[in-house]
Structure formats: C-alpha cells, structure tokens
C-alpha positions in Angstrom: 0.0 0.0 0.0 2.9 2.4 0.8 4.2 1.8 -2.7 0.8 2.6 -4.2 0.6 6.0 -2.4 4.2 6.9 -3.2 3.5 6.1 -6.9 0.3 8.2 -6.9 2.1 11.2 -5.4 5.1 10.7 -7.8 2.8 11.0 -10.8 0.8 13.9 -9.4 4.0 15.8 -8.8 5.5 15.1 -12.3 4.0 16.7 -15.4 5.2 14.2 -18.0 5.3 10.4 -18.1 8.3 8.6 -16.8 8.9 5.4 -14.9 8.2 5.6 -11.3 11.1 4.6 -9.0 8.6 2.7 -6.9 7.1 0.5 -9.7 8.9 -2.2 -11.6 6.3 -3.2 -14.3 5.5 -1.1 -17.3 1.8 -1.8 -17.0 1.8 -0.6 -13.4 3.4 2.7 -14.4 0.9 3.2 -17.2 -2.1 2.4 -15.1 -1.2 4.7 -12.1 -0.1 7.5 -14.4 -3.4 7.4 -16.3 -5.3 7.5 -13.0 -3.4 10.6 -11.9 -3.8 12.2 -15.4 -7.5 12.4 -14.8 -7.0 14.9 -12.0 -4.6 17.0 -14.1 -7.0 17.1 -17.0 -10.2 17.4 -15.0 -11.5 20.8 -16.3 -9.9 20.7 -19.8 -12.2 20.9 -22.8 -13.0 17.4 -24.1 -13.5 16.7 -27.8 -17.0 15.5 -27.2 -18.0 17.3 -23.9 -17.5 20.5 -22.1 -14.7 19.0 -19.9 -13.2 15.6 -19.0 -15.3 15.7 -15.8 -18.5 16.1 -17.8 -17.5 13.3 -20.2 -16.8 10.9 -17.3 -20.2 11.7 -15.7 -22.0 11.2 -18.9 -20.3 7.9 -19.9 -20.0 6.2 -16.6 -23.5 6.8 -15.2 -24.6 3.2 -16.2 -21.3 1.5 -15.2 -21.3 0.2 -11.6 -18.6 -1.5 -9.5 -19.5 -5.2 -9.7 -21.4 -6.4 -6.6 -22.4 -2.9 -5.5 -25.1 -0.3 -6.4 -22.5 2.5 -6.9 -22.2 4.0 -10.4 -18.7 5.1 -11.2 -20.0 8.5 -12.3 -20.6 9.2 -8.6 -16.9 9.8 -8.1 -16.7 12.2 -11.0 -18.9 15.0 -9.8 -16.1 16.7 -7.8 -12.3 16.5 -7.6 -12.5 15.7 -3.9 -14.8 12.7 -4.6 -12.3 11.4 -7.2 -9.4 12.0 -4.7 -11.4 9.9 -2.1 -11.8 7.2 -4.8 -8.1 7.3 -5.6 -6.7 7.3 -2.1 -9.4 5.3 -0.1 -12.2 3.6 -2.0 -10.2 2.1 -4.9 -7.6 0.3 -2.7 -10.5 -1.1 -0.5 -12.3 -2.4 -3.6 -9.1 -4.0 -4.9 -8.5 -5.7 -1.5 -12.1 -7.0 -1.4 -11.8 -8.3 -5.0 -8.6 -10.1 -4.1 -10.2 -11.7 -1.1 -13.3 -12.8 -3.0 -11.7 -14.1 -6.2 -8.1 -15.1 -5.3 -7.3 -15.5 -9.0 -4.2 -13.3 -8.9 -2.1 -11.4 -6.3 -3.3 -8.2 -4.5 -0.5 -6.3 -6.2 -2.1 -7.0 -9.6 -5.5 -5.9 -8.5 -4.1 -2.7 -7.0 -1.6 -1.6 -9.7 -3.3 -2.8 -12.9 -6.4 -5.0 -12.6 -6.9 -7.1 -15.7 -10.4 -6.0 -16.5 -12.0 -4.7 -19.6 -12.8 -1.5 -17.7 -9.1 -0.9 -16.9 -8.2 -0.9 -20.6 -11.2 1.2 -21.6 -10.3 3.9 -19.1 -6.6 3.9 -20.3 -7.8 4.2 -23.9 -10.1 7.1 -23.1 -7.4 9.1 -21.2 -4.8 8.4 -23.9 -7.2 9.6 -26.6 -8.0 12.8 -24.7 -4.4 13.5 -23.8 -3.5 13.1 -27.4 -6.3 15.5 -28.4 -5.1 18.2 -25.9 -1.5 17.9 -27.1 -2.2 17.9 -30.9 -5.7 19.5 -31.3 -6.0 17.3 -34.4 -9.2 18.0 -36.4 -9.6 14.2 -36.9 -11.3 14.2 -33.5 -14.3 15.7 -35.2 -15.0 12.1 -36.4 -16.5 11.4 -33.0 -19.5 13.2 -34.4 -21.4 10.2 -35.9 -22.9 12.2 -38.8 -19.7 14.0 -39.7 -18.0 10.5 -39.8 -20.6 9.1 -42.1 -20.2 12.0 -44.5 -16.4 11.8 -44.5 -16.4 8.0 -44.8 -18.6 8.2 -47.9 -16.1 10.6 -49.5 -13.2 8.1 -49.2 -15.4 5.1 -50.4 -15.9 3.3 -47.1 -19.0 1.1 -46.8 -21.1 2.7 -44.1 -24.8 2.5 -43.1 -27.0 4.5 -45.4 -29.0 7.4 -44.0 -31.9 9.6 -45.1 -31.2 13.2 -46.1 -34.7 14.7 -45.7 -36.6 15.8 -42.6 -39.4 13.6 -41.4 -42.9 14.0 -40.0 -44.1 11.3 -37.5 -47.9 11.2 -37.2 -50.0 9.2 -34.8 -52.6 7.1 -36.8 -55.6 7.9 -34.5 -55.1 11.5 -33.2 -56.4 14.7 -34.7 -56.3 18.5 -34.2 -52.5 18.7 -34.7 -51.9 16.3 -31.9 -49.6 13.3 -32.1 -47.3 14.9 -34.6 -43.5 15.1 -34.3 -41.2 17.0 -36.7 -37.7 15.4 -37.0 -35.1 17.7 -38.3 -32.4 15.7 -40.1 -28.7 16.0 -39.3 -28.3 16.7 -43.0 -30.2 19.9 -42.5 -28.4 21.0 -39.3 -30.5 18.9 -37.0 -29.2 16.6 -34.3 -30.8 13.3 -35.4 -29.4 10.9 -38.0 -32.4 9.1 -39.6 -31.6 5.6 -40.9 -33.6 2.6 -42.0 -33.5 -0.4 -39.6 -30.8 -2.8 -40.7 -31.0 -6.6 -40.2 -28.4 -9.2 -39.5 -27.3 -11.4 -42.3 -28.7 -15.0 -42.4 -25.3 -16.4 -41.4 -25.5 -14.5 -38.0 -29.3 -14.5 -37.6 -29.2 -18.3 -37.5 -27.2 -18.1 -34.3 -29.3 -15.5 -32.6 -32.5 -15.5 -30.6 -35.8 -14.0 -31.9 -36.0 -10.2 -32.1 -32.3 -9.8 -31.4 -30.8 -6.5 -32.3 -28.3 -5.9 -35.0 -25.2 -7.7 -33.6 -22.0 -5.9 -34.5 -18.3 -6.7 -34.6 -16.0 -4.5 -32.6 -12.7 -4.0 -34.2 -10.0 -2.0 -32.5 -7.2 -0.6 -34.7 -4.1 1.3 -33.6 -1.9 3.9 -35.3 1.6 4.2 -34.0 3.6 7.4 -33.9 5.6 6.1 -36.9 2.3 5.6 -38.8 2.0 1.9 -38.7 -1.7 0.8 -38.6 -2.6 -2.5 -37.0 -5.5 -4.5 -35.6 -5.5 -5.2 -31.9 -8.6 -7.2 -31.5 -11.9 -8.3 -33.1 -15.0 -9.6 -31.4 -18.7 -10.2 -32.0 -21.4 -8.8 -29.8 -24.2 -11.3 -30.0 -27.3 -9.5 -28.9 -29.8 -10.9 -26.4 -33.4 -11.7 -27.0 -35.9 -8.7 -27.6 -33.2 -6.0 -27.7 -33.0 -2.8 -29.6 -29.2 -2.5 -29.5 -26.5 -5.0 -29.0 -25.2 -3.4 -25.8 -26.9 -6.2 -23.9 -24.9 -9.1 -25.3 -22.6 -12.0 -25.1 -19.1 -11.2 -26.4 -17.4 -13.8 -28.5 -13.7 -13.3 -29.6 -13.2 -13.9 -33.3 -10.2 -16.0 -34.4 -8.2 -15.4 -37.6 -9.9 -18.2 -39.5 -13.4 -16.8 -38.8 -14.4 -19.0 -35.9 -15.8 -17.8 -32.6 -14.0 -18.3 -29.3 -15.4 -18.5 -25.8 -18.3 -16.1 -25.0 -18.1 -13.7 -22.1 -20.7 -11.4 -20.5 -19.6 -8.3 -18.6 -23.1 -7.4 -17.5 -22.0 -7.6 -13.9 -20.6 -4.1 -14.5 -24.0 -2.9 -15.5 -26.5 -4.8 -13.4 -26.8 -4.9 -9.6 -28.3 -8.4 -9.8 -25.1 -9.9 -11.4 -21.9 -10.2 -9.4 -19.5 -12.4 -11.4 -18.4 -12.4 -15.1 -19.8 -15.5 -16.9 -18.6 -17.5 -19.9 -20.6 -19.2 -22.6 -20.2 -21.6 -25.5 -23.9 -21.4 -26.5 -26.1 -18.3 -26.7 -28.1 -18.4 -23.5 -31.4 -17.3 -25.3 -31.2 -19.2 -28.6 -29.3 -22.2 -27.1 -27.4 -22.3 -30.4 -23.7 -23.3 -30.2 -21.4 -20.4 -31.1 -18.0 -21.2 -29.8 -16.2 -23.1 -32.5 -18.6 -22.1 -35.3 -16.8 -20.7 -38.3 -18.6 -18.0 -40.4 -15.9 -17.8 -43.0 -12.5 -16.2 -43.1 -13.5 -14.1 -46.1 -16.0 -12.1 -43.9 -13.4 -11.4 -41.2 -10.7 -10.4 -43.7 -13.2 -8.0 -45.4 -14.1 -6.5 -42.0 -10.4 -6.0 -41.1 -9.6 -4.5 -44.5 -12.4 -2.0 -44.1 -11.3 -0.9 -40.7 -7.7 -0.6 -41.6 -8.6 1.5 -44.6 -10.8 3.7 -42.5 -8.1 4.3 -39.9 -5.6 5.1 -42.7 -7.8 7.4 -44.7 -9.6 9.3 -41.9 -8.0 8.8 -38.5 -4.3 8.1 -39.0 -3.4 10.6 -36.3 -5.7 9.0 -33.7 -3.9 6.4 -31.5 -6.8 3.9 -31.1 -10.1 3.6 -32.9 -13.0 1.2 -32.1 -15.1 0.3 -35.2 -18.6 -1.0 -35.0 -19.1 -3.2 -38.1 -22.2 -5.2 -39.2 -22.6 -8.1 -41.6 -26.0 -7.3 -42.9 -28.5 -8.6 -45.5 -26.9 -6.0 -47.8 -23.3 -6.6 -47.1 -20.6 -5.4 -44.6 -21.0 -1.9 -43.3 -19.4 0.4 -40.7 -22.0 1.9 -38.3 -19.6 4.3 -36.5 -16.1 4.8 -35.1 -15.3 5.4 -31.4 -12.2 7.4 -30.5 -12.6 6.7 -26.7 -12.7 3.0 -27.6 -13.4 -0.1 -25.6 -11.9 -3.6 -26.1 -14.9 -4.9 -24.1 -13.7 -8.4 -23.3 -11.7 -8.9 -26.5 -8.4 -10.8 -26.4 -5.3 -8.8 -27.5 -1.6 -8.8 -27.1 -1.1 -7.0 -23.8 2.7 -6.6 -24.1 2.3 -5.0 -27.5 -0.6 -2.8 -26.1 1.4 -1.4 -23.2 4.5 -0.8 -25.4 2.2 1.2 -27.7 0.6 3.2 -24.9 3.9 4.0 -23.3 5.3 5.2 -26.5 2.5 7.8 -26.8 2.7 8.8 -23.1 6.4 9.4 -23.4 6.1 11.5 -26.5 3.1 13.6 -25.7 
C-alpha cells in the first residue's frame, strides 16, 4: 500500500510520463499515471464534452462497481470525490476483490487490474491526452454524422441514411396532436435518420428471436511512426428482444473466422449480477457459437475495411473502435469510437502497453 501511495504522489507531482522509481512493471506505471492524469486534465475541454469531468459523468453513469449499487460516475462530480476514490475507495475495492476471487495477487488488483474497464479507461485518457497535445481535427469524427459524410467521400462502406426531414404522425389522433417533426442532421438537425438494418442470415441463424443488429467491434491502432494495425476483433451477440447489442454475449473472433469462448460483462451494468460469466452457447437461442466458423473471407473484409478507415480518416488518432455489421446488404461500418473499448476482447497486452507507453512518453 505504501508503494501505491508513493506512486500516486510521484505522478501527481510530475507533469510528464516517466517510470516511477517505486514500480517495476510497465503496465503498473501506465495504469497509475493514467489514474493521476484524470486529476490533471479534470477541467480541460474534451473533444465531445465541455470537460473531462462532464465526459466521465456522462459515460460512466450506467457502469457500476460489480457487486455494488455504486455508479462510477458518482466519483466524478467533484475532484474531492475522485481523490477519495483514488486514495481510499479504490484500494479497498481492490482488496475485497482479491479476497473474493483469489485469482491473482493483490498487487495485480491494485496496480493494474486485468479487467475490460481498466483498458477502456486507459484508452479514453490516452485519446483525450493526445487531443489536448495535438488538437487534431480528426477528432471531429467522434460526431457520428460527420463521420458518415467523410467516410462516404473516401469510399468506405457505411450504413445509409436519409437526407430529408421527417414528420411522424399518430394514426388515431387529430387536431394537430400526435405529430412530431424530426429535423435531419443533413439539415443542421441533431438526429441521424436511418432505416432499420437486419443481421445477415449467417448470423441470424445463431441469434434468438428479435435480437438487435449484432455488430463486430474491431480495435485498430496507429503508432507514432504511422503503422496501422488491428489489436482485437470480437462479436457482440445481442440478447433476445433487444433494440441495440449493448446487452450481449461477447465472442472473440479467431483469424480463421471461428468464434472463441463467449463472455458477459453485464456484472458491470446490473446490480443483480456479481460475477463475469462465460458461454459456449447463446443463452437465449441455445445455439452453439464457440467453434462455429462464419468464414475467413468475412473477417478479412471487416479487417480490411477498418484498416482503410483508420488510414484514410484517422491516421493521427492512437486507437479507434469500429462497429461493423454483416447485414443482409453486405458489410457496413456503423460508427467509429475514439474513446474506444476492447470490451472483453483478447489482445496482445505486451504490444498494447508498449504502444501506450510510446505515446505517453512523446506527448
């Protein structure tokens, strides 16, 4: 614990990233530095919010600490709450997690817990830090409509959208009631209007009834030297009767097009679920998914599309998360995410920490 507090103080006192004299492992340095960086960048203008604080509140309000009722956004309303989290609450949670699970040492839990949320948080702070240092206009791609327009210009396959305004009218109301006017983003509105897109037969056959469009998440990276690579690819198999695939089972995708073991991280979103679960079958359709091969050609096409997108539109952005669908009408990108999430995807962690460290040292 003394080493933890010394490391926190070391990074709070030092403006730039460098190895702490108290920490031996690279991933420990990166994790602790990124935790401290949140305090330093707290009030800075974010590329999609008024400040980092506002962005944290907005995007963590539905994420809870597993086994509790506490949303992580609670600790983002004031610097003192975050300080309390950093110095008191977080070490306690790490200790309790170690006692309950006993799957690794307490040191690992404290200095760099191996959870999807850890990597998401590091990715978010790296992206924001890069934005502040470079002020690169490519961060405008976080705007979903702007991205669709620019992607069309470079020939990327993206989901089609309507360009006219719409009137929604209730079928049984009169006197001007039950009418909504939707101003399209194309006409300076805030709404993107798109036709509902369906999963292709090859995926629909694995899913339950009324499952949402189930997308592939591909995370690509762009090094400081300009090398663009793929870090992970996974499939989010939506649950029954869903509108989006955010309620899902996550299946890693192998190079040959087959699905690996399924994982659910809903314990970070639901107070009723405490532990992360694994699946070989979809729990709603009871269809076998692990080991099923949908074809290498589909996966290669998805990878090629995302690599092209990163090269043509976002080559100055460190990490990009792509949401890609195999639809009835072919493979399409839905959107890109610049504060991207691996979810529970498998990736080369040594390569990842080397990549992040390179950026932190040079920013």
